[in-house]
C-alpha atoms as a printed R data frame, in Angstrom:
    type eleno elety resid chain resno       x       y       z
1   ATOM     1    CA   UNK     A     1 -13.826  -6.448   8.380
2   ATOM     2    CA   UNK     A     2 -16.212  -8.855   6.126
3   ATOM     3    CA   UNK     A     3 -18.497 -11.458   7.243
4   ATOM     4    CA   UNK     A     4 -19.832 -13.377   4.911
5   ATOM     5    CA   UNK     A     5 -22.599 -16.409   5.131
6   ATOM     6    CA   UNK     A     6 -24.386 -18.931   2.803
7   ATOM     7    CA   UNK     A     7 -28.232 -18.429   2.464
8   ATOM     8    CA   UNK     A     8 -29.192 -21.989   2.090
9   ATOM     9    CA   UNK     A     9 -29.495 -21.040  -1.869
10  ATOM    10    CA   UNK     A    10 -27.008 -22.570  -4.025
11  ATOM    11    CA   UNK     A    11 -23.983 -20.301  -3.750
12  ATOM    12    CA   UNK     A    12 -26.431 -17.539  -2.467
13  ATOM    13    CA   UNK     A    13 -24.049 -15.540   0.217
14  ATOM    14    CA   UNK     A    14 -24.541 -12.413   1.844
15  ATOM    15    CA   UNK     A    15 -22.200 -10.213   3.369
16  ATOM    16    CA   UNK     A    16 -21.580  -7.578   5.508
17  ATOM    17    CA   UNK     A    17 -19.338  -5.060   7.326
18  ATOM    18    CA   UNK     A    18 -21.560  -4.728  10.225
19  ATOM    19    CA   UNK     A    19 -23.584  -1.434   8.869
20  ATOM    20    CA   UNK     A    20 -24.237  -2.407   5.603
21  ATOM    21    CA   UNK     A    21 -25.350  -5.667   3.827
22  ATOM    22    CA   UNK     A    22 -25.526  -7.215   0.614
23  ATOM    23    CA   UNK     A    23 -25.829 -10.104  -1.441
24  ATOM    24    CA   UNK     A    24 -22.869 -12.114  -3.583
25  ATOM    25    CA   UNK     A    25 -23.949 -14.714  -6.098
26  ATOM    26    CA   UNK     A    26 -22.440 -17.441  -9.091
27  ATOM    27    CA   UNK     A    27 -23.568 -16.195 -12.673
28  ATOM    28    CA   UNK     A    28 -26.671 -18.539 -13.658
29  ATOM    29    CA   UNK     A    29 -23.994 -20.421 -16.273
30  ATOM    30    CA   UNK     A    30 -21.905 -21.432 -13.235
31  ATOM    31    CA   UNK     A    31 -24.800 -23.321 -11.352
32  ATOM    32    CA   UNK     A    32 -25.776 -20.088  -9.190
33  ATOM    33    CA   UNK     A    33 -29.270 -17.407  -9.309
34  ATOM    34    CA   UNK     A    34 -27.400 -14.800 -10.599
35  ATOM    35    CA   UNK     A    35 -28.827 -12.156  -8.090
36  ATOM    36    CA   UNK     A    36 -25.215 -10.796  -6.976
37  ATOM    37    CA   UNK     A    37 -21.995  -9.802  -7.607
38  ATOM    38    CA   UNK     A    38 -19.820 -12.673  -8.206
39  ATOM    39    CA   UNK     A    39 -16.464 -12.600  -6.183
40  ATOM    40    CA   UNK     A    40 -14.090 -11.674  -8.766
41  ATOM    41    CA   UNK     A    41 -17.045  -8.563  -9.628
42  ATOM    42    CA   UNK     A    42 -16.343  -7.476  -5.979
43  ATOM    43    CA   UNK     A    43 -12.406  -7.338  -6.594
44  ATOM    44    CA   UNK     A    44 -12.835  -5.615  -9.757
45  ATOM    45    CA   UNK     A    45 -15.691  -2.735  -7.936
46  ATOM    46    CA   UNK     A    46 -13.073  -2.109  -5.196
47  ATOM    47    CA   UNK     A    47 -10.502  -1.398  -7.248
48  ATOM    48    CA   UNK     A    48 -12.820   0.801  -9.499
49  ATOM    49    CA   UNK     A    49 -14.589   2.604  -6.410
50  ATOM    50    CA   UNK     A    50 -11.172   3.601  -4.698
51  ATOM    51    CA   UNK     A    51  -9.871   4.811  -7.586
52  ATOM    52    CA   UNK     A    52 -12.651   6.900  -8.336
53  ATOM    53    CA   UNK     A    53 -12.223   7.714  -4.444
54  ATOM    54    CA   UNK     A    54  -8.610   8.525  -5.011
55  ATOM    55    CA   UNK     A    55  -9.579  11.414  -8.552
56  ATOM    56    CA   UNK     A    56 -11.796  12.549  -6.714
57  ATOM    57    CA   UNK     A    57 -10.379  13.458  -3.079
58  ATOM    58    CA   UNK     A    58  -7.040  15.074  -5.467
59  ATOM    59    CA   UNK     A    59  -9.161  16.918  -7.854
60  ATOM    60    CA   UNK     A    60 -10.831  18.353  -4.232
61  ATOM    61    CA   UNK     A    61  -7.393  18.447  -2.461
62  ATOM    62    CA   UNK     A    62  -5.967  20.418  -5.869
63  ATOM    63    CA   UNK     A    63  -9.021  22.406  -6.655
64  ATOM    64    CA   UNK     A    64  -9.183  20.911  -9.930
65  ATOM    65    CA   UNK     A    65 -12.662  21.535 -11.777
66  ATOM    66    CA   UNK     A    66 -13.625  17.244 -11.932
67  ATOM    67    CA   UNK     A    67 -17.013  17.558 -12.366
68  ATOM    68    CA   UNK     A    68 -17.611  13.255 -12.272
69  ATOM    69    CA   UNK     A    69 -15.187  10.579 -13.148
70  ATOM    70    CA   UNK     A    70 -15.801   7.111 -14.113
71  ATOM    71    CA   UNK     A    71 -14.048   3.817 -13.757
72  ATOM    72    CA   UNK     A    72 -14.052   1.039 -15.963
73  ATOM    73    CA   UNK     A    73 -12.135  -1.968 -14.355
74  ATOM    74    CA   UNK     A    74 -11.318  -5.342 -16.162
75  ATOM    75    CA   UNK     A    75  -9.892  -8.844 -15.020
76  ATOM    76    CA   UNK     A    76  -7.263 -10.501 -17.932
77  ATOM    77    CA   UNK     A    77  -6.740 -14.373 -15.970
78  ATOM    78    CA   UNK     A    78  -5.568 -15.488 -19.671
79  ATOM    79    CA   UNK     A    79  -1.853 -15.912 -18.547
80  ATOM    80    CA   UNK     A    80  -1.673 -19.018 -16.430
81  ATOM    81    CA   UNK     A    81  -0.882 -17.364 -12.827
82  ATOM    82    CA   UNK     A    82  -1.586 -14.319 -13.658
83  ATOM    83    CA   UNK     A    83  -3.607 -11.383 -13.004
84  ATOM    84    CA   UNK     A    84  -4.273  -8.049 -14.198
85  ATOM    85    CA   UNK     A    85  -6.233  -5.376 -13.845
86  ATOM    86    CA   UNK     A    86  -6.975  -2.892 -16.246
87  ATOM    87    CA   UNK     A    87  -8.362   0.005 -15.858
88  ATOM    88    CA   UNK     A    88  -9.711   2.901 -17.350
89  ATOM    89    CA   UNK     A    89 -10.530   6.786 -15.821
90  ATOM    90    CA   UNK     A    90 -12.658   8.918 -17.797
91  ATOM    91    CA   UNK     A    91 -13.126  12.229 -16.412
92  ATOM    92    CA   UNK     A    92 -16.062  14.917 -16.214
93  ATOM    93    CA   UNK     A    93 -15.110  19.028 -16.740
94  ATOM    94    CA   UNK     A    94 -12.906  21.224 -17.831
95  ATOM    95    CA   UNK     A    95  -9.516  20.301 -17.383
96  ATOM    96    CA   UNK     A    96  -6.771  20.886 -18.303
97  ATOM    97    CA   UNK     A    97  -4.566  18.193 -20.021
98  ATOM    98    CA   UNK     A    98  -1.293  18.881 -16.875
99  ATOM    99    CA   UNK     A    99  -4.598  18.464 -14.619
100 ATOM   100    CA   UNK     A   100  -6.080  15.192 -15.950
101 ATOM   101    CA   UNK     A   101  -2.296  13.725 -15.538
102 ATOM   102    CA   UNK     A   102  -2.211  15.366 -12.573
103 ATOM   103    CA   UNK     A   103  -5.219  13.092 -11.560
104 ATOM   104    CA   UNK     A   104  -4.199   9.648 -13.378
105 ATOM   105    CA   UNK     A   105  -0.506  10.154 -11.048
106 ATOM   106    CA   UNK     A   106  -2.992  10.247  -8.187
107 ATOM   107    CA   UNK     A   107  -5.110   7.045  -9.146
108 ATOM   108    CA   UNK     A   108  -1.777   5.577  -8.875
109 ATOM   109    CA   UNK     A   109  -1.462   6.233  -5.041
110 ATOM   110    CA   UNK     A   110  -4.966   4.468  -4.882
111 ATOM   111    CA   UNK     A   111  -4.650   2.268  -1.837
112 ATOM   112    CA   UNK     A   112  -6.711  -0.447  -2.931
113 ATOM   113    CA   UNK     A   113  -4.566  -0.680  -5.988
114 ATOM   114    CA   UNK     A   114  -1.247  -0.697  -4.127
115 ATOM   115    CA   UNK     A   115  -2.716  -3.345  -1.757
116 ATOM   116    CA   UNK     A   116  -3.564  -5.560  -5.373
117 ATOM   117    CA   UNK     A   117   0.422  -4.632  -6.249
118 ATOM   118    CA   UNK     A   118   2.293  -6.334  -3.199
119 ATOM   119    CA   UNK     A   119   2.426  -9.512  -1.911
120 ATOM   120    CA   UNK     A   120  -0.999 -10.889  -0.691
121 ATOM   121    CA   UNK     A   121  -0.850 -14.472   1.621
122 ATOM   122    CA   UNK     A   122  -4.252 -15.904   3.041
123 ATOM   123    CA   UNK     A   123  -4.048 -17.564   6.285
124 ATOM   124    CA   UNK     A   124  -6.985 -18.796   8.364
125 ATOM   125    CA   UNK     A   125  -7.280 -16.822  11.568
126 ATOM   126    CA   UNK     A   126  -6.118 -18.718  14.509
127 ATOM   127    CA   UNK     A   127  -8.267 -18.775  17.648
128 ATOM   128    CA   UNK     A   128  -6.140 -16.651  19.697
129 ATOM   129    CA   UNK     A   129  -6.957 -13.730  17.116
130 ATOM   130    CA   UNK     A   130 -10.061 -11.551  17.464
131 ATOM   131    CA   UNK     A   131 -13.116 -11.867  15.783
Protein backbone atom coordinates (compact mmCIF):
# COMPACT_ATOMS: atom_id res chain seq x y z
CA UNK A 1 0.00 0.00 0.00
CA UNK A 2 1.16 3.52 -0.77
CA UNK A 3 0.15 6.51 1.34
CA UNK A 4 0.52 10.09 0.21
CA UNK A 5 0.44 13.36 2.13
CA UNK A 6 0.34 16.93 0.84
CA UNK A 7 3.48 18.79 1.93
CA UNK A 8 1.99 22.27 2.23
CA UNK A 9 3.78 23.46 -0.91
CA UNK A 10 1.51 23.67 -3.95
CA UNK A 11 1.11 20.15 -5.36
CA UNK A 12 4.19 18.61 -3.69
CA UNK A 13 3.22 15.29 -2.19
CA UNK A 14 5.23 12.86 -0.10
CA UNK A 15 4.46 9.20 -0.56
CA UNK A 16 5.72 6.08 1.17
CA UNK A 17 5.21 2.38 1.52
CA UNK A 18 5.89 2.38 5.24
CA UNK A 19 9.63 2.00 4.72
CA UNK A 20 10.73 4.14 1.78
CA UNK A 21 9.61 7.72 1.06
CA UNK A 22 9.76 9.90 -2.04
CA UNK A 23 8.24 13.11 -3.39
CA UNK A 24 5.93 13.68 -6.31
CA UNK A 25 5.25 17.09 -7.80
CA UNK A 26 3.75 18.85 -10.78
CA UNK A 27 6.09 20.33 -13.42
CA UNK A 28 6.89 24.04 -13.30
CA UNK A 29 4.84 24.70 -16.44
CA UNK A 30 1.74 23.36 -14.67
CA UNK A 31 2.21 25.39 -11.50
CA UNK A 32 4.25 22.96 -9.42
CA UNK A 33 7.78 23.21 -8.15
CA UNK A 34 9.18 20.46 -10.36
CA UNK A 35 10.79 18.87 -7.30
CA UNK A 36 9.64 15.30 -7.79
CA UNK A 37 8.34 12.82 -10.29
CA UNK A 38 4.97 13.63 -11.80
CA UNK A 39 2.14 11.13 -11.28
CA UNK A 40 2.22 9.96 -14.91
CA UNK A 41 6.00 9.56 -14.68
CA UNK A 42 5.48 7.31 -11.68
CA UNK A 43 3.10 5.18 -13.74
CA UNK A 44 5.71 4.96 -16.51
CA UNK A 45 8.35 4.14 -13.88
CA UNK A 46 6.23 1.33 -12.45
CA UNK A 47 6.10 -0.34 -15.86
CA UNK A 48 9.74 0.37 -16.78
CA UNK A 49 11.11 -0.99 -13.52
CA UNK A 50 8.91 -4.08 -13.61
CA UNK A 51 9.88 -4.85 -17.21
CA UNK A 52 13.56 -4.46 -16.30
CA UNK A 53 13.23 -6.70 -13.24
CA UNK A 54 11.20 -9.32 -15.13
CA UNK A 55 13.86 -9.56 -17.84
CA UNK A 56 16.64 -9.87 -15.24
CA UNK A 57 14.78 -12.64 -13.42
CA UNK A 58 14.19 -14.54 -16.66
CA UNK A 59 17.85 -14.23 -17.66
CA UNK A 60 18.97 -15.56 -14.27
CA UNK A 61 16.46 -18.41 -14.38
CA UNK A 62 17.50 -19.53 -17.87
CA UNK A 63 21.26 -18.90 -17.59
CA UNK A 64 21.19 -16.17 -20.22
CA UNK A 65 24.36 -14.01 -20.05
CA UNK A 66 22.53 -10.70 -19.70
CA UNK A 67 24.95 -8.04 -18.46
CA UNK A 68 22.48 -5.17 -18.37
CA UNK A 69 19.05 -4.06 -19.45
CA UNK A 70 17.53 -0.65 -20.01
CA UNK A 71 13.88 0.13 -20.52
CA UNK A 72 12.26 3.32 -21.76
CA UNK A 73 8.52 3.87 -21.38
CA UNK A 74 6.54 6.67 -22.97
CA UNK A 75 2.88 7.31 -22.37
CA UNK A 76 0.85 8.25 -25.43
CA UNK A 77 -2.51 9.91 -24.78
CA UNK A 78 -3.03 11.40 -28.25
CA UNK A 79 -6.14 9.28 -28.91
CA UNK A 80 -9.08 10.44 -26.77
CA UNK A 81 -9.94 7.98 -23.96
CA UNK A 82 -7.05 5.68 -24.91
CA UNK A 83 -3.72 5.40 -23.11
CA UNK A 84 -0.88 3.52 -24.78
CA UNK A 85 2.31 2.76 -22.89
CA UNK A 86 5.04 2.24 -25.48
CA UNK A 87 8.23 0.60 -24.25
CA UNK A 88 11.65 -0.18 -25.62
CA UNK A 89 14.06 -2.70 -24.12
CA UNK A 90 17.80 -2.65 -24.75
CA UNK A 91 19.96 -5.59 -23.67
CA UNK A 92 23.68 -5.64 -22.94
CA UNK A 93 25.76 -8.80 -23.16
CA UNK A 94 26.76 -11.52 -25.58
CA UNK A 95 23.21 -12.62 -26.38
CA UNK A 96 22.10 -14.71 -29.31
CA UNK A 97 19.02 -13.70 -31.28
CA UNK A 98 17.15 -16.57 -29.59
CA UNK A 99 18.15 -15.38 -26.11
CA UNK A 100 17.07 -11.82 -26.89
CA UNK A 101 13.75 -13.13 -28.19
CA UNK A 102 13.29 -15.21 -25.03
CA UNK A 103 13.88 -12.13 -22.87
CA UNK A 104 11.45 -10.03 -24.94
CA UNK A 105 8.88 -12.78 -24.54
CA UNK A 106 9.50 -12.83 -20.77
CA UNK A 107 8.83 -9.08 -20.69
CA UNK A 108 5.27 -9.73 -21.90
CA UNK A 109 4.65 -11.48 -18.57
CA UNK A 110 5.67 -8.46 -16.47
CA UNK A 111 3.21 -8.31 -13.53
CA UNK A 112 2.71 -4.53 -13.75
CA UNK A 113 2.18 -4.78 -17.50
CA UNK A 114 -0.44 -7.47 -16.93
CA UNK A 115 -2.15 -5.30 -14.31
CA UNK A 116 -2.19 -2.26 -16.59
CA UNK A 117 -3.48 -4.34 -19.52
CA UNK A 118 -6.52 -5.57 -17.63
CA UNK A 119 -9.64 -3.80 -16.50
CA UNK A 120 -8.85 -1.32 -13.74
CA UNK A 121 -11.51 0.13 -11.50
CA UNK A 122 -11.07 2.97 -9.01
CA UNK A 123 -13.20 3.16 -5.91
CA UNK A 124 -12.86 4.74 -2.49
CA UNK A 125 -12.24 2.40 0.42
CA UNK A 126 -15.10 2.05 2.84
CA UNK A 127 -14.77 2.61 6.57
CA UNK A 128 -15.03 -1.15 7.13
CA UNK A 129 -11.99 -1.96 4.97
CA UNK A 130 -8.64 -2.27 6.72
CA UNK A 131 -6.21 0.56 6.07
